[in-house]
N, C-alpha and C positions, 0 to 999 in steps of 0.2 A: 732793475732792482728785483731781488728775490725776497721771500719773507725772512730769511735768515738775516738779511741786512736790516729789515724793519725791526726784528726782534732785538737786535743789538741796541736799538734806541729806547727800548723799554726797560725800566729798572724794576726788577722783581720786588725788592723790598719796599720801594716807594709805592708801588701799586697795591701791595699787601696792606700797607698802612692806610692808604686811601680807602680801600674796601672796608677795613675795620673801623674807619673813622666816619662812615656814613651814618646818618641819623634817621629817626622816624620821618622827619620832614622830607629828607631826600627820597625815601622810599615812596611816600605819598605822591610826590611830584612825578617820579618814574612811572607810577601806576596810572597816571593821567595821560601819558604819552601814547600816541598811536605808533610812533616810530622812536622807541628809546635809543639813545646814543650810547657810546661807550661809558660815559659817566653815569648814565642811568643804570646800565648793566651792573656797574660796581655796587650801586645801591641795592639792586635786586638780589645780588649775590651775598650781600653783607649779613652779619648776624642780626642787624636791626630789622631786616626784612622777615625774619622768622615769625614775628608777630602778625604779619600780613599774609601768611601762607594761604589762608582760605580765599582771600581776595585775588591773590596771584593765581590760584588753581582755577577759580571761576573764570577769570579772564583768559587763562591759557586754554581751557577747554572750549570756550566760545570761539577763540581765534582758530583753534585746530579744526573745529567743525566747519567754520566758514571757509577755510582754505582747502581742507581735505575731505569734507563730507563726513560720513560715518564709517569710512573705510580704514582698515589696518592691513598693511601688506605682510604676508608671511614668507619667510625665506628660511633656508636650512644651510648650515655650513657643511662642506664636504672636504674632509682632510685627505690630501693626496700623499703626503709624506710627513714623517716626524723627524727626518734627518735635519740637523742644525749645526752650523759651525760657530754659533755664538755661545757665550756664557753669560746668562742673565740670571739675576738673583731670584726672580719671581716666576720663572717659566719652566714647566716640566720637560720641555724639549731641550734644555740646556745640554751642551756638549758633554759635560762630565757625568750626567746621570746614566748609570750603568743599566739601562733598561732596553727592552726589545725595540729595535728600529725597523721601520717598514716604509717602503715606497710602492705605491700601487702600480700594477701592470695594466696593460690595456684591458684584459679580461676582467680584472678586479674593478677597474673604473666603470666598465659597462655594468657589472653586477651592482655596484653602488648606485649608479644612475637609475637602474631599473627598480631597485628597492625604494629609492627616494621618490620616484614617480608613483609607485604603488601607495606611498604615504600621502600623495596628493600634491607634492611640491613641484613647482615649475620655475621658481626663482632660487638659484643656487649660488653660494659663496664658496669658491675654491680656496683652500687654505693649505699652506705648507710651512715647514720650518725654513730657515735661510741656509741653503746648501747649494749654491749655484753650480758647482761642478757636476752634481748629479740631478738636481732639481732646478734647472735654469731654463733659458729660452729654448734649447733643443727639446727638453722634456715637455715644455708647454706647447711647442709647435706640434709635437706628436699627439698630444692628448686633448688639447682644448677643443679642437673640432669635434672630437668624439663626444665630449660632454655637451657641446653646443647642440648636437642632434637631439638631445633629450630634454632641453630646457628652453624656456622662453626668455629668461633674463639671466645673464651670467656676470658675476662679479668675482674679484680675486682679492685675497689678502696674503701677499707674499713679500719677499724682500724688495726694497726700493730698486727701481730700474732706471735706465736712461730714457730720454724722450723718444728716441728711435725705437727702443724696445716696446714702450707703451703704444706707439703708433702701430707697430707690428701686431701686438696683441689685439688692438682694436680691429685690424683687418681680418683677424681670425675669429671675430665675433664677441670680443669682450665689451661689456656695457659699462662697467664701473670698477673702481678700485677703492677698497678700504685700507687706509694706511694711518694708523694711530701713532702719534708722536710719543705716547705713553706719559711723558712729563715734559713740560716746557722749561723746567728748572734745570739749568745746565749742570750744576754740582750734583744734584740728585740723579740725573741721567747718567753721569759718569760713574757714580757710586754703584748703580744697578747693572750697568752693561760693562762686563769685565773683560771680555775677549770677543774677537770677531769684528766683522764690518759694521755691525750694529752700534759699535762704540762711536762711530762717526755721526755726531749729533746733526751737523748741517746737511749731510748727504740725505739723511732721513727727513729732516725738516723741509727741505726744498723739493722733495719728491712730489707733493701735490702740485707744485708749479709745473713740473715736467709732465704730470698727468694732464693738466689743463692745456699745456702746449700741444699735447698729442690729440687734443679735442675729444677726449674720452667723456662720455655723457655724465657720469656721476662720480663724485669724489667724497669719500667718507673720512671724517676727522674724529679723533677720540683722545681722551685722557684716561689713563688707568689710575684710579684713585687708590692711594696707599704708597705710591712711590716717592712723591715729594711730601713735605710736612705741611702743605697748605693746599687743599683741594680748591678753595675759592679762587685763589690766584691762578692756579693751573687752568681752571675752567675759563677764567677771564682771558688768559693768553690764547686758549683755543678759539675763543670768540674773536680775538684780534686776527688770528690766522684765517678764520672764516670770512671776516669782513674784507681782508686783503684779497683773498681768492675770488670772492664775489665781484670785486671791482676789476680784478685783473683777468679773470677767466669767466666772464659773464655767460658764456655759452653753456657751461657745465651746471649741473644740479649738485646739491650738496646734502650731506647728512652729518649729524653729530651724535656721539655716544659718550656716556660717562660710566663705563663698567667699573665695578669695585673688585679689588684683588680677591681671588679665590684660592683655596688650598691646592697645592700641586706637589709633585715629587721634588724634594729638595728646596721647596719654596720658603720665603721669609714671612715674617709677620709685617703687617702694614705699618708704614711710618706715620700715617695719620689714619684715623677712622672717620667714616661718614655715616651718620645715622640714616634710617629710612626717611625721616622728616627732612633732613638736610639734602638728601638726593632728590626728593620731590621738589624742594625749593630751587635747586640748581636747574632741574629740567623745566620747571615753570619759567624761570628766569630766561633760559635759552629760547623757549617758545615765544615769550613776549619780545625778546630782542630780535629773533629771526623767524617770523611767522611762516616763511616760505620753505624752510628746510625740513627734511625728514629727521625725526628724533627716533633713535634706535634703542630698543631695550632687549637684552639677551637673556638666555637661560641661566646666566650667573645669578640672577635674582630669584627669590622664592616665588612659588605660585601665588601665595596670598598677596605679596607686594605687587606682583605684576597685574593681578586681577584688579587691584585698587587703582593703580597708576595709569595703566594703558588707556582707559577712557578719557583721561585728562589731557594728554598731549602727545602720546606715542603714536607714530604712524607706520613704523616698521618693527617687526619682532621676529626673532628666531624661535623655533620650537623643536622639541625632541632632539636637541643637538647631541651628536657624538663627537668628542674632541680628539679622536685618534683615527688613523687611516683604516678604512675597511670596517668602521664601527657599525654602520647600518646593516651591512650584509651579515656581520657576526650576530647582531641583535636579532635580525630576522630569522636566522638559522638557529638561534639559541645555542651558539657555540662559545666555548671559553676562549678568551683572547687576552693575553698579557701584554699586548702592544702598549707602549708608553702613550698616555694621554697628556694633552697640554695642561688641562686644569679640570677640576671637578665642577659639574653643573649643579644647580639647585632645583630648577624646574624641569623634571624629567617626564612630565605628562605626555601622553600620546597626542598627536595632532588633533584627533577627534575630540578629545577632552578640551583642548585649548579652543578649538572652533566652537564647541558647544557653549563655553563660557562667554566668548566674544558675542555670540548670537544672543544669549540671554541678556547681555548688556546693551543690546540694540546696535551693535557694531557689525559691519560687513567684512568678513575675512576675504582678502584678495590673494588668491593663489597665483594669478597670472595677470601681469599688467601690460603685456606686449604680445604681438603676434607677427610672425615672419612676413605676412602679406603687407604689413605697414612699412616694411623696409627697415634699415638699420641706421639711417642718417637722422 
C-alpha cells in the first residue's frame, strides 16, 4: 500500500468538520498527552486551541529543548535552474512567465559553492524547476558530485523521481529530499497545477514512499498555505502522511514545513490566509504531535516573526536565501541580474546577523552536522 491509497480513505470534509467541532475539553485532554494521537492533533489544530496557545508554546519549547538541545541547524538553498515545464498558479518559474531562464554550468556551480562556503554554510539544499529533459538525472550526475565536494550535508528539492533514480542519487552523495505536496486537497491541487507532469497528484504524493524505499536518510514534507481553502485540514493531512511514512520507512528521518504563499511573477492571491498566531499554533501542534521531527522555517517569514518563533519549536532554518540560479555569486559581486526568481523572500538578513540573534537567544547555530570520516551510511 502507498499513501495515495490511504489518502483515498480519508474524507476531507468530514475531517474538516471534526477539527472545527473540537472543544476546550478536547484541547485540554490533548495537552495532557505525552503521545497525542490523530484525534488529539485535530484538537490542537482546531480554532478552540487558539485560547491555549501559551500552554502549547511552553510545552512545545520544552519538548524541543529535550529532544534537540539548544541547537538550530542552518542551511541554504542553491538554485541550479529555473527552467520548468509546469504551469502553476503560484510559482514564478511557471512555463508561461516571459522572464530570463538560466541553468548553471559547472563553473557557475563551483562559484556558487565557493560563495556559499564563504558565508559559512555547509548544509545545502539544491533546487530546480521541473524540466527533466535539460535538468534531469544526466544533469544531476554531472554536477551533484561537484557540489558534494563543497558541503557536509546535501539535500535536493526537484521533480519527483523513481525509486531507482533516488537510489542513484544516494550513491552520488545525496542525504535528503524535500518534496512538498503543496496541498492534499485534490480539487485545489488540480486548480493550481494547470500543465505539466506536476498535474499528476498521486505521482507526487507517493514520491516520499519511493524516497524511503531508496533508503535516503531524510524526507521533508510540506504544505503551502494559501492553495486550499483550509490550512488546518491540509496540515492534518500532512501529519497523516508523516505518520504513515514513519511506520513504513522507519529508517529515515523526517522534517515538516508550513510555508505561507509569497508574491511572485504572475502569482495569485492566497485562497486562505493564516495569521502569525495561527502559524504558531500549527507549528506548536506539530511539535507536540511529532517531538522527533525537524520543523523547518524559511526566509519566506519576516525577521521579527522568525526571531520570536524559532526559540519555541524550530530546529532547521534557511538564511540569506536567493531564489534564482546564480543568486549568491551575483549578490557577492554586486552585479545586476534579471534572472527569474521563484518567489520573493521576507528575511534577507546576512547570516552573521541571523547567527548573532540566535546566540543572543541562547541558541547554538549548527552550520555542519556531519563529517565525511563518519561515513555515509
